DSSP file (Angstrom, degrees, kcal/mol; ACC not computed):
  #  RESIDUE AA STRUCTURE BP1 BP2  ACC     N-H-->O    O-->H-N    N-H-->O    O-->H-N    TCO  KAPPA ALPHA  PHI   PSI    X-CA   Y-CA   Z-CA
    1    1 A M     >        0   0    0      0, 0.0     4,-2.2     0, 0.0     5,-0.2   0.000 360.0 360.0 360.0 -37.6   25.7   24.7   -1.0
    2    2 A P  H  >  +     0   0    0      0, 0.0     4,-2.2     0, 0.0     5,-0.2   0.863 360.0  54.1 -63.1 -31.8   24.2   27.9   -2.5
    3    3 A R  H  > S+     0   0    0      2,-0.2     4,-2.6     1,-0.2     5,-0.2   0.917 108.3  48.9 -66.7 -41.4   21.9   25.8   -4.7
    4    4 A L  H  > S+     0   0    0      2,-0.2     4,-2.6     1,-0.2     5,-0.2   0.931 111.3  49.2 -60.5 -44.8   20.6   24.0   -1.6
    5    5 A T  H  X S+     0   0    0     -4,-2.2     4,-2.3     1,-0.2    -1,-0.2   0.887 111.9  49.3 -61.5 -40.3   20.0   27.2    0.2
    6    6 A T  H  X S+     0   0    0     -4,-2.2     4,-2.5     2,-0.2    -1,-0.2   0.906 111.2  49.2 -66.3 -41.6   18.2   28.6   -2.9
    7    7 A A  H  X S+     0   0    0     -4,-2.6     4,-2.2     1,-0.2    -2,-0.2   0.909 112.5  47.6 -66.2 -40.7   16.0   25.5   -3.2
    8    8 A L  H  X S+     0   0    0     -4,-2.6     4,-2.1     2,-0.2    -1,-0.2   0.905 112.0  49.6 -64.6 -40.4   15.1   25.7    0.5
    9    9 A A  H  X S+     0   0    0     -4,-2.3     4,-2.3    -5,-0.2    -2,-0.2   0.898 110.7  50.2 -66.1 -40.1   14.3   29.3    0.3
   10   10 A L  H  X S+     0   0    0     -4,-2.5     4,-2.4     2,-0.2    -1,-0.2   0.912 110.6  49.6 -64.4 -42.3   12.1   28.8   -2.8
   11   11 A N  H  X S+     0   0    0     -4,-2.2     4,-2.2     2,-0.2    -1,-0.2   0.879 109.7  52.2 -63.5 -37.8   10.2   26.0   -1.0
   12   12 A L  H  X S+     0   0    0     -4,-2.1     4,-2.3     2,-0.2    -2,-0.2   0.934 109.9  47.8 -64.2 -46.8    9.7   28.2    2.1
   13   13 A V  H  X S+     0   0    0     -4,-2.3     4,-1.7     1,-0.2    -2,-0.2   0.909 111.5  51.0 -62.3 -41.9    8.3   31.0   -0.1
   14   14 A L  H  <>S+     0   0    0     -4,-2.4     5,-2.8     1,-0.2     4,-0.3   0.891 109.8  50.0 -60.6 -40.1    6.0   28.5   -1.9
   15   15 A M  H ><5S+     0   0    0     -4,-2.2     3,-1.2     1,-0.2    -2,-0.2   0.907 109.3  51.7 -63.4 -42.3    4.8   27.2    1.5
   16   16 A L  H 3<5S+     0   0    0     -4,-2.3    -1,-0.2     1,-0.3    -2,-0.2   0.824 109.4  50.2 -63.4 -33.5    4.1   30.8    2.7
   17   17 A L  T 3<5S-     0   0    0     -4,-1.7    -1,-0.3    -5,-0.2    -2,-0.2   0.454 122.1-107.1 -84.9  -1.9    2.0   31.4   -0.4
   18   18 A G  T < 5S+     0   0    0     -3,-1.2    -3,-0.2     1,-0.3     2,-0.2   0.504  76.9 129.4  91.5   4.3    0.0   28.2    0.1
   19   19 A A      < -     0   0    0     -5,-2.8    -1,-0.3    -6,-0.2    -2,-0.1  -0.558  65.5-105.5 -91.7 159.9    1.5   26.2   -2.7
   20   20 A T        -     0   0    0     -2,-0.2    -1,-0.1    -3,-0.1    -5,-0.1  -0.710  39.5-118.1 -82.2 127.9    2.9   22.7   -2.2
   21   21 A P     >  -     0   0    0      0, 0.0     4,-1.6     0, 0.0     3,-0.3  -0.323  15.9-123.2 -64.9 149.5    6.7   22.7   -2.2
   22   22 A A  H  > S+     0   0    0      1,-0.2     4,-1.7     2,-0.2     5,-0.1   0.840 109.9  57.5 -61.6 -36.1    8.4   20.7   -5.0
   23   23 A L  H  > S+     0   0    0      1,-0.2     4,-0.8     2,-0.2    -1,-0.2   0.880 106.4  48.6 -64.7 -36.5   10.3   18.6   -2.5
   24   24 A A  H  4 S+     0   0    0     -3,-0.3     3,-0.4     1,-0.2     4,-0.3   0.868 108.2  54.2 -71.6 -35.7    7.2   17.4   -0.8
   25   25 A M  H >< S+     0   0    0     -4,-1.6     3,-1.2     1,-0.2   110,-0.3   0.894 105.2  53.6 -66.4 -38.5    5.5   16.5   -4.1
   26   26 A A  H 3< S+     0   0    0     -4,-1.7    41,-0.5     1,-0.2   109,-0.3   0.748 105.9  53.5 -66.1 -25.2    8.4   14.3   -5.2
   27   27 A A  T 3< S+     0   0    0     -4,-0.8    -1,-0.2    -3,-0.4    38,-0.2   0.421  90.1  83.2 -90.4  -0.1    8.3   12.3   -2.0
   28   28 A D    <   -     0   0    0     -3,-1.2    -1,-0.1    -4,-0.3    38,-0.1  -0.754  65.1-167.5-112.9  84.9    4.6   11.3   -2.2
   29   29 A P        -     0   0    0      0, 0.0     2,-0.3     0, 0.0    32,-0.1  -0.288  21.8-118.2 -71.7 154.9    4.2    8.3   -4.5
   30   30 A Q  E     -A  133   0A   0    103,-2.5   103,-3.2     2,-0.0     2,-0.5  -0.681  29.4-150.9 -84.4 148.0    0.8    7.1   -5.9
   31   31 A V  E     -A  132   0A   0     -2,-0.3     2,-0.4   101,-0.2   101,-0.2  -0.980  11.2-167.9-126.9 126.4   -0.1    3.6   -4.7
   32   32 A S  E     -A  131   0A   0     99,-2.2    99,-2.8    -2,-0.5     2,-0.3  -0.895  13.5-159.8-108.0 145.4   -2.2    1.1   -6.6
   33   33 A T  E     -A  130   0A   0     -2,-0.4     2,-0.3    97,-0.2    97,-0.2  -0.902  13.3-174.5-126.3 152.5   -3.5   -2.0   -4.9
   34   34 A E  E     -A  129   0A   0     95,-1.6    95,-3.2    -2,-0.3     2,-0.5  -0.956   7.3-162.0-145.6 125.5   -4.8   -5.4   -5.9
   35   35 A A  E     +A  128   0A   0     -2,-0.3    15,-0.3    93,-0.2     2,-0.3  -0.921  29.0 145.8-106.4 133.0   -6.2   -8.1   -3.7
   36   36 A F  E     -A  127   0A   0     91,-2.9    91,-3.4    -2,-0.5     2,-0.3  -0.948  37.0-128.3-154.9 171.2   -6.4  -11.7   -5.1
   37   37 A V        -     0   0    0     -2,-0.3     2,-0.3    11,-0.2    89,-0.1  -0.923  15.1-147.0-125.0 154.5   -6.1  -15.3   -4.2
   38   38 A E    >   -     0   0    0     -2,-0.3     3,-2.2    11,-0.1     4,-0.3  -0.877  38.4 -86.3-116.3 153.6   -3.9  -18.1   -5.7
   39   39 A R  T 3  S+     0   0    0     -2,-0.3     7,-0.1     1,-0.3     9,-0.0  -0.348 116.8  24.6 -56.2 130.6   -4.8  -21.7   -6.0
   40   40 A G  T 3  S+     0   0    0      2,-0.2    -1,-0.3     5,-0.2     4,-0.1   0.300  84.9 112.0  94.2  -8.6   -3.8  -23.5   -2.8
   41   41 A D  S <  S+     0   0    0     -3,-2.2    -2,-0.1     1,-0.3     5,-0.1   0.851  90.2  31.4 -62.2 -32.6   -4.0  -20.4   -0.5
   42   42 A N  S >  S-     0   0    0     -4,-0.3     3,-1.2     3,-0.2    -1,-0.3  -0.818  75.4-177.5-127.1  88.3   -6.9  -21.9    1.2
   43   43 A P  T 3  S+     0   0    0      0, 0.0    -1,-0.1     0, 0.0    -2,-0.1   0.705  76.9  56.6 -64.8 -21.7   -6.4  -25.7    1.1
   44   44 A T  T 3  S+     0   0    0      1,-0.1     2,-0.3    -4,-0.1    -2,-0.0   0.638 119.4  14.5 -88.7 -11.7   -9.7  -26.7    2.8
   45   45 A F  S <  S-     0   0    0     -3,-1.2     2,-0.6     2,-0.0    -3,-0.2  -0.986  78.3-108.3-154.1 163.4  -11.9  -24.8    0.3
   46   46 A E        -     0   0    0     -2,-0.3     2,-0.5    -3,-0.1    -7,-0.1  -0.845  27.5-172.2 -98.4 122.1  -11.8  -23.2   -3.1
   47   47 A L        -     0   0    0     -2,-0.6    -6,-0.1     1,-0.1    -5,-0.1  -0.969   5.9-168.2-116.6 115.6  -11.9  -19.4   -3.2
   48   48 A Q        +     0   0    0     -2,-0.5     2,-0.3     1,-0.2   -11,-0.2   0.854  69.8   3.8 -75.0 -37.8  -12.2  -18.0   -6.7
   49   49 A Q  S    S-     0   0    0    -13,-0.1    -1,-0.2   -11,-0.0   -13,-0.1  -0.981  83.3 -92.5-148.2 159.1  -11.5  -14.4   -5.9
   50   50 A A        -     0   0    0     -2,-0.3   -13,-0.1   -15,-0.3     3,-0.1  -0.350  49.7-102.9 -69.2 149.3  -10.6  -12.2   -2.9
   51   51 A P        -     0   0    0      0, 0.0    -1,-0.1     0, 0.0     2,-0.1  -0.295  47.7 -89.2 -66.9 160.7  -13.4  -10.7   -1.0
   52   52 A A        -     0   0    0     62,-0.1    61,-2.1     1,-0.1     2,-0.4  -0.389  40.4-109.8 -72.0 147.3  -14.1   -7.0   -1.6
   53   53 A V  E     -D  112   0B   0     59,-0.2    59,-0.3     1,-0.2     3,-0.1  -0.651  32.0-178.2 -77.3 129.0  -12.4   -4.5    0.5
   54   54 A V  E    S+     0   0B   0     57,-2.7     2,-0.3    -2,-0.4    58,-0.2   0.778  73.0  11.4 -97.3 -34.7  -14.8   -2.7    3.0
   55   55 A Y  E     +D  111   0B   0     56,-2.0    56,-2.2     2,-0.0    -1,-0.4  -0.989  69.2 170.2-145.7 133.6  -12.3   -0.4    4.6
   56   56 A S        -     0   0    0     -2,-0.3     2,-0.4    54,-0.2    51,-0.1  -0.991  18.4-151.5-142.8 151.7   -8.7    0.5    3.5
   57   57 A T        -     0   0    0     -2,-0.3    52,-0.1    49,-0.3    53,-0.1  -0.934  28.4-114.4-117.8 146.0   -6.1    3.1    4.5
   58   58 A A        -     0   0    0     -2,-0.4     2,-0.1     1,-0.1    45,-0.0  -0.545  39.6 -99.6 -77.8 145.0   -3.4    4.4    2.2
   59   59 A P        -     0   0    0      0, 0.0     2,-0.9     0, 0.0    44,-0.1  -0.407  29.8-137.7 -62.0 137.4    0.1    3.5    3.0
   60   60 A A        -     0   0    0     42,-0.3    45,-0.1    -2,-0.1   -32,-0.0  -0.829  20.7-161.6 -99.8  98.9    1.9    6.3    4.7
   61   61 A T        -     0   0    0     -2,-0.9    38,-0.1   -32,-0.1    37,-0.0  -0.595  28.8-102.3 -81.9 140.4    5.4    6.5    3.2
   62   62 A P    >   -     0   0    0      0, 0.0     3,-1.9     0, 0.0    -1,-0.1  -0.287  27.9-122.1 -60.2 146.1    8.0    8.3    5.1
   63   63 A P  T 3  S+     0   0    0      0, 0.0    -2,-0.1     0, 0.0   -36,-0.0   0.716 109.9  58.6 -65.6 -20.6    8.7   11.8    3.7
   64   64 A D  T 3  S+     0   0    0      2,-0.0     2,-0.9     1,-0.0    -3,-0.0   0.387  80.3 103.2 -90.8   6.0   12.4   11.1    3.2
   65   65 A T    <   -     0   0    0     -3,-1.9     2,-0.6   -38,-0.2    -4,-0.0  -0.794  51.3-175.0 -91.2 108.7   11.6    8.1    0.9
   66   66 A L        -     0   0    0     -2,-0.9     2,-0.4   -38,-0.1   -39,-0.1  -0.912  11.3-151.3-105.8 117.5   12.2    9.2   -2.6
   67   67 A L        +     0   0    0     -2,-0.6    68,-0.1   -41,-0.5   -39,-0.0  -0.713  18.9 179.3 -89.0 134.6   11.3    6.7   -5.3
   68   68 A Q  S    S+     0   0    0     -2,-0.4    -1,-0.1     1,-0.2     3,-0.0   0.736  74.6  17.1 -97.7 -30.9   13.1    6.6   -8.6
   69   69 A V  S    S-     0   0    0     63,-0.0    -1,-0.2    64,-0.0    63,-0.1  -0.908  97.5 -79.5-135.0 160.6   11.3    3.7  -10.1
   70   70 A P        -     0   0    0      0, 0.0     2,-0.4     0, 0.0    63,-0.2  -0.344  46.4-159.2 -61.2 144.3    8.0    1.9   -9.3
   71   71 A M  E     -B  132   0A   0     61,-2.6    61,-3.4     2,-0.0     2,-0.4  -0.983   2.5-155.9-130.4 141.0    8.3   -0.6   -6.4
   72   72 A E  E     -B  131   0A   0     -2,-0.4     2,-0.4    59,-0.2    59,-0.2  -0.934   5.7-169.0-122.6 138.2    6.0   -3.5   -5.7
   73   73 A V  E     -B  130   0A   0     57,-2.4    57,-2.6    -2,-0.4     2,-0.5  -0.993   8.2-156.9-123.0 132.2    5.3   -5.3   -2.4
   74   74 A L  E     -BC 129  92A   0     18,-2.4    17,-2.4    -2,-0.4    18,-2.0  -0.956  16.2-175.6-111.2 121.5    3.4   -8.6   -2.2
   75   75 A L  E     -BC 128  90A   0     53,-2.8    53,-2.6    -2,-0.5     2,-0.5  -0.853  19.7-145.7-116.6 150.3    1.8   -9.4    1.1
   76   76 A V  E     -BC 127  89A   0     13,-2.9    13,-2.6    -2,-0.3     2,-0.4  -0.979  21.9-168.4-111.4 128.6   -0.1  -12.4    2.4
   77   77 A A  E     -BC 126  88A   0     49,-2.6    49,-2.7    -2,-0.5     2,-0.5  -0.950  14.7-146.5-123.1 137.2   -3.0  -11.6    4.7
   78   78 A Q  E     -BC 125  87A   0      9,-3.1     8,-3.5    -2,-0.4     9,-1.1  -0.878  18.2-156.5 -98.9 129.8   -5.0  -14.0    6.9
   79   79 A L  E     -BC 124  85A   0     45,-3.6    45,-1.7    -2,-0.5     6,-0.2  -0.849   6.1-139.9-105.7 141.8   -8.6  -12.9    7.4
   80   80 A D    >   -     0   0    0      4,-2.7     3,-1.6    -2,-0.4    35,-0.4  -0.272  42.4 -85.3 -86.2-176.3  -10.8  -14.0   10.3
   81   81 A E  T 3  S+     0   0    0      1,-0.3    41,-0.1    40,-0.2    42,-0.1   0.599 129.2  53.2 -71.0  -8.4  -14.4  -14.9    9.9
   82   82 A L  T 3  S-     0   0    0      2,-0.1    -1,-0.3    32,-0.1     3,-0.1   0.481 120.7-104.1-100.2  -4.9  -15.6  -11.3   10.2
   83   83 A G  S <  S+     0   0    0     -3,-1.6    29,-2.7     1,-0.4     2,-0.3   0.537  74.2 140.5  95.2   6.6  -13.2  -10.1    7.4
   84   84 A H  B     -E  111   0B   0     27,-0.2    -4,-2.7     1,-0.1     2,-0.5  -0.650  59.7-114.2 -83.5 144.5  -10.6   -8.5    9.8
   85   85 A V  E     +C   79   0A   0     25,-1.0    -6,-0.2    -2,-0.3     3,-0.1  -0.637  38.9 172.2 -75.6 123.0   -7.0   -8.9    8.9
   86   86 A S  E     +     0   0A   0     -8,-3.5     2,-0.3    -2,-0.5    -7,-0.2   0.586  64.4  17.0-110.1 -13.3   -5.5  -11.0   11.7
   87   87 A N  E     -C   78   0A   0     -9,-1.1    -9,-3.1     2,-0.0     2,-0.4  -0.931  60.0-169.2-160.0 133.2   -2.0  -11.7   10.3
   88   88 A V  E     -C   77   0A   0     -2,-0.3     2,-0.4   -11,-0.2   -11,-0.2  -0.983   7.6-179.4-126.6 137.4    0.1  -10.0    7.5
   89   89 A M  E     -C   76   0A   0    -13,-2.6   -13,-2.9    -2,-0.4     2,-0.8  -0.991  30.7-120.6-134.2 143.9    3.4  -11.4    6.1
   90   90 A V  E     +C   75   0A   0     -2,-0.4   -15,-0.2   -15,-0.2     3,-0.2  -0.759  29.7 175.8 -81.4 113.6    5.6  -10.0    3.4
   91   91 A A  E    S+     0   0A   0    -17,-2.4     2,-0.4    -2,-0.8   -16,-0.2   0.824  75.3  14.3 -87.7 -35.7    5.8  -12.5    0.6
   92   92 A R  E    S-C   74   0A   0    -18,-2.0   -18,-2.4     0, 0.0    -1,-0.3  -0.919  80.9-141.0-142.7 116.6    7.9  -10.5   -1.7
   93   93 A S        -     0   0    0     -2,-0.4   -21,-0.2   -20,-0.2     4,-0.1  -0.303  12.4-137.0 -76.2 155.5    9.7   -7.4   -0.6
   94   94 A S        -     0   0    0      2,-0.3   -22,-0.2   -23,-0.1    -1,-0.1   0.694  48.7-111.7 -78.9 -21.3   10.1   -4.2   -2.6
   95   95 A G  S    S+     0   0    0      1,-0.1     2,-0.5   -24,-0.1    -2,-0.1   0.201  95.2  91.0 103.0 -13.6   13.8   -4.0   -1.5
   96   96 A L     >  -     0   0    0      1,-0.1     4,-2.4     2,-0.0     3,-0.5  -0.958  64.9-153.7-117.8 116.5   13.2   -1.0    0.7
   97   97 A R  H  > S+     0   0    0     -2,-0.5     4,-2.7     1,-0.2     5,-0.2   0.841  95.5  56.1 -54.2 -36.9   12.3   -1.6    4.3
   98   98 A E  H  > S+     0   0    0      2,-0.2     4,-2.2     1,-0.2    -1,-0.2   0.896 109.6  45.7 -63.2 -41.9   10.3    1.7    4.6
   99   99 A I  H  > S+     0   0    0     -3,-0.5     4,-2.3     2,-0.2    -2,-0.2   0.934 113.9  48.5 -68.4 -46.1    8.1    0.8    1.6
  100  100 A D  H  X S+     0   0    0     -4,-2.4     4,-2.5     1,-0.2    -2,-0.2   0.898 112.5  49.0 -59.4 -41.5    7.5   -2.7    3.0
  101  101 A R  H  X S+     0   0    0     -4,-2.7     4,-2.8    -5,-0.2     5,-0.2   0.902 109.7  51.4 -66.2 -41.0    6.7   -1.4    6.4
  102  102 A A  H  X S+     0   0    0     -4,-2.2     4,-2.1     2,-0.2   -42,-0.3   0.925 113.6  44.7 -60.1 -47.1    4.3    1.2    5.0
  103  103 A A  H  X S+     0   0    0     -4,-2.3     4,-2.6     2,-0.2     5,-0.3   0.932 114.0  49.2 -62.6 -48.0    2.4   -1.5    3.0
  104  104 A F  H  X S+     0   0    0     -4,-2.5     4,-2.1     1,-0.2    -2,-0.2   0.923 112.0  48.3 -55.6 -51.2    2.4   -3.9    6.0
  105  105 A T  H  X S+     0   0    0     -4,-2.8     4,-0.6     2,-0.2    -1,-0.2   0.884 113.5  46.7 -63.4 -40.8    1.0   -1.2    8.4
  106  106 A A  H >X S+     0   0    0     -4,-2.1     3,-1.7    -5,-0.2     4,-0.5   0.973 113.2  46.7 -69.0 -52.7   -1.7   -0.1    6.0
  107  107 A V  H >< S+     0   0    0     -4,-2.6     3,-1.2     1,-0.3    -2,-0.2   0.834 102.4  65.1 -62.1 -32.7   -3.0   -3.6    5.0
  108  108 A D  H 3< S+     0   0    0     -4,-2.1    -1,-0.3    -5,-0.3   -23,-0.2   0.763 105.0  47.3 -58.4 -24.0   -3.0   -4.7    8.7
  109  109 A Q  H << S+     0   0    0     -3,-1.7    -1,-0.3    -4,-0.6    -2,-0.2   0.537  91.1 107.5 -94.3  -7.4   -5.8   -2.1    9.2
  110  110 A W    <<  -     0   0    0     -3,-1.2   -25,-1.0    -4,-0.5     2,-0.3  -0.201  54.1-150.8 -69.8 161.5   -7.9   -3.0    6.3
  111  111 A R  E     -DE  55  84B   0    -56,-2.2   -57,-2.7   -27,-0.2   -56,-2.0  -0.988  10.0-166.9-133.2 143.6  -11.2   -4.9    6.5
  112  112 A F  E     -D   53   0B   0    -29,-2.7   -59,-0.2    -2,-0.3   -60,-0.1  -0.748  34.9 -90.2-120.6 164.5  -12.8   -7.2    3.9
  113  113 A E        -     0   0    0    -61,-2.1   -30,-0.1    -2,-0.2   -31,-0.1  -0.542  60.8 -94.5 -67.1 146.3  -16.2   -8.7    3.4
  114  114 A P        -     0   0    0      0, 0.0     2,-0.7     0, 0.0   -62,-0.1  -0.336  32.7-119.5 -64.6 147.5  -16.4  -12.0    5.3
  115  115 A V  E     -F  122   0C   0      7,-0.6     7,-3.1   -35,-0.4     2,-0.5  -0.819  33.4-171.1 -86.6 116.1  -15.6  -15.2    3.3
  116  116 A V  E     -F  121   0C   0     -2,-0.7     2,-0.5     5,-0.2     5,-0.3  -0.951   7.3-176.6-114.9 119.6  -18.7  -17.4    3.4
  117  117 A V  E >  S-F  120   0C   0      3,-2.8     3,-1.8    -2,-0.5   -70,-0.0  -0.968  75.5 -18.3-118.8 121.0  -18.5  -21.0    2.1
  118  118 A E  T 3  S-     0   0    0     -2,-0.5    -1,-0.2     1,-0.3     3,-0.1   0.866 129.8 -50.2  49.0  43.2  -21.7  -23.0    2.1
  119  119 A G  T 3  S+     0   0    0      1,-0.2     2,-0.5    -3,-0.1    -1,-0.3   0.494 117.6 108.2  81.4   4.8  -23.3  -20.6    4.6
  120  120 A V  E <   -F  117   0C   0     -3,-1.8    -3,-2.8     0, 0.0     2,-0.2  -0.957  69.1-127.0-119.1 129.0  -20.4  -20.7    7.1
  121  121 A A  E     -F  116   0C   0     -2,-0.5     2,-0.3    -5,-0.3    -5,-0.2  -0.534  37.6-167.1 -69.9 136.4  -18.0  -17.7    7.6
  122  122 A R  E     -F  115   0C   0     -7,-3.1    -7,-0.6    -2,-0.2     2,-0.2  -0.873  27.5-110.0-128.6 156.1  -14.4  -18.9    7.2
  123  123 A H        -     0   0    0     -2,-0.3     2,-0.3    -9,-0.1   -43,-0.2  -0.610  47.0-175.2 -71.3 145.5  -10.9  -17.9    7.9
  124  124 A A  E     - B   0  79A   0    -45,-1.7   -45,-3.6    -2,-0.2     2,-0.5  -0.990  25.2-135.2-145.9 156.7   -9.2  -17.2    4.6
  125  125 A R  E     + B   0  78A   0     -2,-0.3     2,-0.3   -47,-0.2   -47,-0.2  -0.942  29.1 171.9-111.1 130.7   -5.8  -16.3    3.1
  126  126 A I  E     - B   0  77A   0    -49,-2.7   -49,-2.6    -2,-0.5     2,-0.4  -0.834  25.1-128.0-128.4 170.6   -5.5  -13.6    0.5
  127  127 A R  E     -AB  36  76A   0    -91,-3.4   -91,-2.9    -2,-0.3     2,-0.4  -0.957  15.1-163.1-120.3 142.5   -2.7  -11.8   -1.3
  128  128 A V  E     -AB  35  75A   0    -53,-2.6   -53,-2.8    -2,-0.4     2,-0.6  -0.989   1.5-163.1-126.6 124.2   -2.4   -8.0   -1.6
  129  129 A R  E     -AB  34  74A   0    -95,-3.2   -95,-1.6    -2,-0.4     2,-0.5  -0.924   6.3-170.7-107.7 123.0   -0.1   -6.4   -4.1
  130  130 A L  E     -AB  33  73A   0    -57,-2.6   -57,-2.4    -2,-0.6     2,-0.5  -0.962   3.9-163.3-114.2 128.0    0.8   -2.7   -3.6
  131  131 A T  E     -AB  32  72A   0    -99,-2.8   -99,-2.2    -2,-0.5     2,-0.6  -0.956   4.7-156.7-112.9 119.1    2.6   -0.8   -6.3
  132  132 A F  E     -AB  31  71A   0    -61,-3.4   -61,-2.6    -2,-0.5  -101,-0.2  -0.869  13.3-172.1 -97.8 121.1    4.3    2.5   -5.3
  133  133 A V  E     -A   30   0A   0   -103,-3.2  -103,-2.5    -2,-0.6     5,-0.1  -0.959  27.0-116.0-118.7 128.6    4.8    4.8   -8.3
  134  134 A P    >>  -     0   0    0      0, 0.0     3,-1.6     0, 0.0     4,-0.9  -0.349  28.3-120.3 -59.0 143.3    6.8    8.0   -8.2
  135  135 A T  T 34 S+     0   0    0      1,-0.3     3,-0.3  -110,-0.3  -109,-0.1   0.771 111.2  62.4 -58.6 -29.0    4.5   11.0   -8.9
  136  136 A A  T 34 S+     0   0    0      1,-0.2    -1,-0.3  -110,-0.2  -110,-0.0   0.804 111.2  38.9 -66.9 -28.4    6.6   12.0  -11.9
  137  137 A E  T <4 S+     0   0    0     -3,-1.6    -1,-0.2     2,-0.1    -2,-0.2   0.533  91.2 110.6 -98.9  -8.0    5.8    8.7  -13.6
  138  138 A A  S  < S-     0   0    0     -4,-0.9     3,-0.1    -3,-0.3    -3,-0.0  -0.425  76.3-111.2 -69.4 138.2    2.1    8.4  -12.4
  139  139 A P        -     0   0    0      0, 0.0    -1,-0.1     0, 0.0    -2,-0.1  -0.400  40.4-101.2 -66.2 146.1   -0.4    8.9  -15.2
  140  140 A P              0   0    0      0, 0.0    -3,-0.0     0, 0.0     0, 0.0  -0.317 360.0 360.0 -67.4 151.7   -2.4   12.1  -15.0
  141  141 A G              0   0    0     -3,-0.1    -3,-0.0     0, 0.0     0, 0.0   0.440 360.0 360.0 107.5 360.0   -5.9   12.0  -13.6
């Protein structure tokens, strides 16, 4: 118990001095994203690559989520003809509901360039992989 009290006191002093507490830094993973398509995702037309992301928000992981190892979530997103995400599904879970929910909520707000095939804007299905990496393991820079 004395160690916990000391750690909390140290973090309070750091906050008062304007520094980021060590506990807060450990809970804020870095997130890398990749949008792509797989053969057969769009059976009525061939889409070679996912459209570019026009707007994205970073996943907001809960502050009490401490990652020990990198975790990956694979989502499938349906885009409307304007590039808005109209439906998101978890295709492969990270194993942590909080991480899956953060990824789902973020991607649901994203916007993409419209998918245009032969001059016609189309609905399309894409995949988005989000990898959450603990800050201790994240490469510098």
